[in-house]
Every structure is written in structure tokens, then in C-alpha cells.
N, C-alpha and C positions, 0 to 999 in steps of 0.2 A: 644591478650589483655587484660588481664581481668580488669574489672571496680571497680575502686576503690571508695569506698561510699562517695558522697557528700552530704551536709544540704545545703538549700537554706532557706534563712532568710529574711524576710524584704516584703514589700508592691509596691516597684516597678515593674512596668510590665515587665522591663528588667531582672528581676529574674527569673520571669517566663520564658520570649523568651530562659534565659541560661541553666534553667531545663528542657525546651523541646529538646533542641538542643542536650544536654547529654543523656538524656532519647533516642533520637532517634538514638544514637551509635548502629552499628550492633553487638557488643557483648557485649550489655546488656542482662540481663535477661528478661524475660517475665515482672515482676515487676522490673525498673528499682535499681540501686543502688541510688537512689534520694531520699531524705527525705525532706520534705516540713514544717518546723518549724512555724506553725502561731499564728497568733497576740492572740487568745482566745480561749478558748472552744468552743464560739460560733461561731467565723469561721471556726474551725476546723468539726462544725457539719454540717454548710451549704455546705462545700467541702465536706465531707463524702454523705450529699443529692445529689451531684451535681456527685454521682458514683466515686469517689475521682478521678475525671481528670480536665486536665489543659489542654486550646486550644487553637491553635495558628492559626491563617488564614492570609492571604495574599489576599486579595478580586482581586486588579489586574490581580495576576497571578495562580488564581484559587485555590493555596493551601488552604489545611484545613485539621490540623493532632492534634491527642490528644494521650496522655498517661493516664494510671493509675499512682499515686503514692502512695508511706507509707507518713505518716503525723504527727505531732504529735504538741503542743501547749505548752510543756516543755520539759526540759532536757533529754537528755536520760538516763538511766537507766539499772541496772543489776539487777536480778531475788533478788539479795539480798538488793535493794535499793539503793546501790552505783551509785554516777555519773558517768558513761560512759564518755570516752575522746574522742572525735572527732578531724579526720585529715583535712577535707578539708569542709570550708564553703565558701559560696557566702552570701554577705549582700546586699541588695542597699534599702536605702531608702529616705525620702525629704530632711531631714535636719539632723545639725550635732546631735542636742538634741534627732532625731528618732533615729539615726545611732547608738549611745552611749547606749540609754535605752533598744534597740533589744539585744545590745551585750553583756551588764552587766549581763543578765536574763542568757547567756550561759557561764558565765565566769568560771563557776569552770569546763568545757566540755572543754573551748579552752584550749591549752599549748603550751609550745614552740617549739613542733616542728607540730603544727596545721597552714596550709594552708588558710589566708582569703583573699579573693577576693573583696574587696570594689567596688561595682558599682556604676558610677558615684559620688565619693565623692566631697565636696567641696574643694576647696584648703585652708588646714589649717586642715582639718579634722582629718589628723594622728597624728598630736601634740595635737589634744582635745584629741584624745583615748587615747594616752601615758601619758596624764596626768592624765584623768579622770577612766579608764579602766584599763591599765596596767603600772600603777605606777613605777614596779619593771621590770627594763628591761631584766630582766633573765626569767622574765614569760610571754615577749612580742608574739606572734607567728610569723609567716612568712608572712610579709601584702603584699599585690598585690593591683595594683589600676586597673579598668577595665571603659575605656571611650568609651562611642559609642554616636551616637547623637539620643535623643530620641524624635527630634521631627516629626518621623515616626512611633514612636512605640507608640500604644494607648491602653488602656483597653477599650471597648465597656460595658463588662458586668465583674463580679468580677474575674472571672476563667478565662476568655476570653482574649488573647492579639493578639493583629493586626499592623500588617507592611503594612505602604503602598508605600513605596519605594521598585524597583527594589532589590536593593542590599543593605544591612545593612552590618555592622562589629564593631567589638570592639576591641580596643588596648589596650593591657595590658602588664605591668612594673610592676618588682620588685620595692619593698621601700626600699633605703639602712638605715640601722640601725642610720648612721648621715652621713652631707655632706661633713665632716671634710676631708680632702686630697682624696677630690673627681676627680676621675681621668676618663675621657670621655672612653678612653680606656678598661680600664678594665670593665665600666658599658656596655660595647658594648659586651665586653665576657663573662662578668656574666648573661646578659641575656639569649645568645646563651646556654650555657650551660645547665641554668635553664631550656628552651624548652626542651631539651633532657632529663634531668635528675630528674625534680620534676615533681610528681606524678600528679598533678592538672592541670599546665601545658601540659603534655603530652596528658590527656584526653583531654585538649581543642584543640591539634591539632590535634588528631583525627578529630574533629569538620568540619576541613578546609578539611581533607583527604576524608572525606564521603560526603558532602554536602548535607544535608537534603532540603526537599524542601520545606522549608523556604528562604531558599540560604541566612543564616547569617554567615558571615565568622569571624575569629578568628586572629590577628596579633599578635605579640609578639613584643615589643619594648623596648628600652634602657630608664632606667628611665629620662636622660638630654633628649632626644630626644623628651617623651610624656610631661615632664615639659612645655617644651617651645608651644607646642600644647594647653597646659590647660590657660598657660600664655594669649594665642592669646585670647582662651575663657573668662578668666578671663577679661580681658580689656575692648574685645569688649561688653560685657553683662553689665559693668561696665559705659559703656557710653550709651547703646542704651535703657537700662531698664527706667532710671530717665530721659531722654529726651523724648521717646515715653508715658512715665506717664505725664510727665509736659505740652507738645504740640500737644498731642492725635497723630492719625494715619492722617499725612497730605499727600495730592493727590500729592503734588509737590518733586521733589527731593531737599534733604536737602541743598544740595551745592549751592541752589542759595541763600541762605540766608549765608552771609558773617560772620555776629556776631555768629551764630548758630557754622557755621566751627570752628570760632576760639574758642568757648567754649570747642568742641571736642578736637581741638588740644591742649588746654591748659590740657584737662582731661587726653590725653593721656601721655602728658608729665609727667606731675605729677606720676601715674603708674609705667611707664617705669625707672623712677627716684627711687622711693622707691622700684622697684624689684631689681633694681641692689644694694641698700644700703642694703636691708635684705638678700638677696641672692649670694652672692658674685663668689660662687662657678659656678654661669652660663654662667661667660665670659672663663670658661674653655671646654663649651659647643661649638663642631665648629656649623655655621650657626647662633649662638645667635644675633651675630652683626646684622644679617638680618631678624631673627624672631623679634627682637625688634625694630627693623626700626620705627620712629615716622611715616614718612609718609605711609609706607605701613598698620601699624595697624591705620591711620586714612581713610585709602582706605577701609582697611576691615569694619571699625564702617560705613561708609557710604552705603556699599553694604546691611548690615546687619538690617542698618536702612531701605532699601526703598526695606527691602522684608518681609513679614506677618507682616505686622505694626499694623494692626487691631488684628490679635490675641494675640498681646504683649501688645497691649493696653487694653484688655479685659482679659489677664490674670495675669498681674502682680501686687503683691499685697507688703506692706512692707518689709516681710519676706524675699522678695525676692532682694528687694534694702538693706537690713542689711546684706544679705548671702554675695551680690557680692560688692558692694560701702562698707560695714560695715568690709570688710576684709582689704583694704587698709587703712582705718579709726583707724583699732586696730591696724595694722603694722604701723603706723604713730605716734599714741599714744606712742607706746612701744620706737619709737626711736626719739621722740621729734623732727618731722618732720611734716613741715608744709604743708598741703594738701587743701589749701583753697577754688578750685572748686570743688573738691569731696565733701567737706564739705556743701558746697554751694548747690549744686544738690540733696544731700542725704535730705536735710532739705525741699528745695522745692518739693521735689516729692513724701516724707512721708506725709507731711503736704495736698499734694493735694489727696493720696489715703484715707487718715484717714476723707477727708472731702466727699469724695466719698461714703465711707461706713457710713456713719452719715446719710449722706441723703439717701441712699438705707435703712437707717434702719427708720428715719422718715415716708420715703414715704410707706414701708409696714404696720405701725402704723396707716396711716390714713382709 
């Protein structure tokens, strides 16, 4: 198999990890067919000073691997100065705004045949990109979503990525152009066909077949199946983040508080109701009733609240509340749905974070 050239864009550690996995494939040339698109000339200079290398480490497994990469900080061009088209792009950023900014820079290089893999995008990002980057559908690229648990992926230094768990994986699905006439059977069949025919997905499939020392896996999923997983993550975080922000890292199991459990149930009820109103096609996905079962989701929230509480408390910011709870608030506003518990939790959590921020600024000024 020949290596298709891939362009990797964005500041997410997951982008560097995926770059390493692709570069580690046996059929890659000495300098892999992968180009890092770095933020600016300053970062490019630092990368060159680092011998053009990215490093991936798994301290517990004793693995350390690195490759040298081609890199740039501007769209690829021919000798004539004409902007070159690209066929495969992997992009990972923190916020919808940074995703949009990163992709706009390369709009002239991305065409309708380009495969664009969005790494851990927020729910709703695809709509934002189609509205602000690719307004004309005929120019929209082939979009894919990649979802991975970044809890075990960190970046101790600018060009080094660490994995703390033994086995990490990413789930990938194609994004349909529309939800109209959605058929789960066709969705599954389409996913299977793409896994065998799409150049980028075939490349990622090779990651599983060759298994590098980092032991990172890739799973191809149907859009519907991955969407249910993403909705569970969205609902869980939209409960956990504001509650942890307001009440702090409690040592007790939250289920001992009847009032707090009542709040969790009300939030879950509001979120599942909103999803069923905004995405009615979800009913056509098998197991959706089980996936969106309120008691099951309440249990998932409780498990999340009772693990990594201090880390969540220390790392949550206003952006996180806007990203998760704000998604439901925006959907509710568009459709005139009342979500009083979500609104109250958003207000209280953001107020607490703003006060903490002001307090830290005042302390630093002393």
C-alpha cells in the first residue's frame, strides 16, 4: 500500500498522536508523507530547532518513539505560487472558534474531495463550520469525526505527547450531509464501504493492522452509533461540570444528597427531551431508547461525579460551561424550549468561576 499524504493541523495532543501513528506505518518513506501545519512562523522555528521531531511516550509501558516530519505554517503552494489542493486533513483544536480559524486559513487548499477528520469536535461544530467556512455545500469537503478519551493523553512539552493508559483508541465516523431520510442500515453499510475505499480511512485501518509500540487503536463506526456515544458524553459533562464547579470536590458520594440527585435527574430530563426534539431521526437508531434512558444516564453522571473530582474542579472554566451547557441553551432558544434547571446551573457555575478568577487576580496584585 502506498502512503497518501496527510496534513495535520491544530494544537490538540491528539493530532500529534495520530501523526505519530500514521508516520509509524511500515510503508511510509524515511520522511513520512505527513505534513504538520503549525500555528505560525515562531512555532515552526521552534519545531525546526527540535530537529523537526514529534515524540510519543508511554511511561508505564516503557515506549518512546519519534519521527521527523515535513512542516509548514502556510497553505501549500506550487513553484508558480498557485495554492495546491490537499486530499487529507486531520484537525484538532480546543474550541469551535479555534477550529474555524484554523480551517479558514486553508480554505483555498481544501476542496469537495478532501477528507477532513475533525478530532474530538464539540457537538454542533459541524453546523458551525458549514455556516461559517463552507457556506456553499458543493464546496464542502468529506467530513469525518474522530472521538477519543483525552483524559489519558497529555503534552508535557510542546512537541511531546504522553499516553498514561495501556490501551487508547479513537472512534471514527463519516458525517452525513443531512439527517433527512436517515436510515441506520444504510449508515452502517456506508461506514463499511468507506473503511475499504476511502484513502484516509484505509490509512487509519493500517494503524490497527500494524500496531505500533504506543498501542493506539482505530475503530470505524456508523454515524448513528457514534452520535449516541457523543450524546452520553455531552449529557454527562453538562451535569458534572457545573455541579463540580458549584459544590467543589466532595469526599462523599453525591447520592447521599437527595436534593442534588433531584437536580441531576431534572438536568438529564431536560437534556434528553431537547435531543429528542432537535434530532428526531435519533429514534431510527437501534438502542437509542436504551442509550438515552434517563436512569442509565443518571448513573453515568454519578460515576463521573465520583471520579477525578479534584481534576475537574481545578480545570473547569467558563468556556467549558458555555461549550457543554451552552449547547443545550442554544438549542432551546432556537426552538423556544424552556430548560430552567440548565439555565440556573449555568448562571451559578459561571458566577462562581468569574468570582474565583477575580479573586485570583486580586491575590496576584497584592
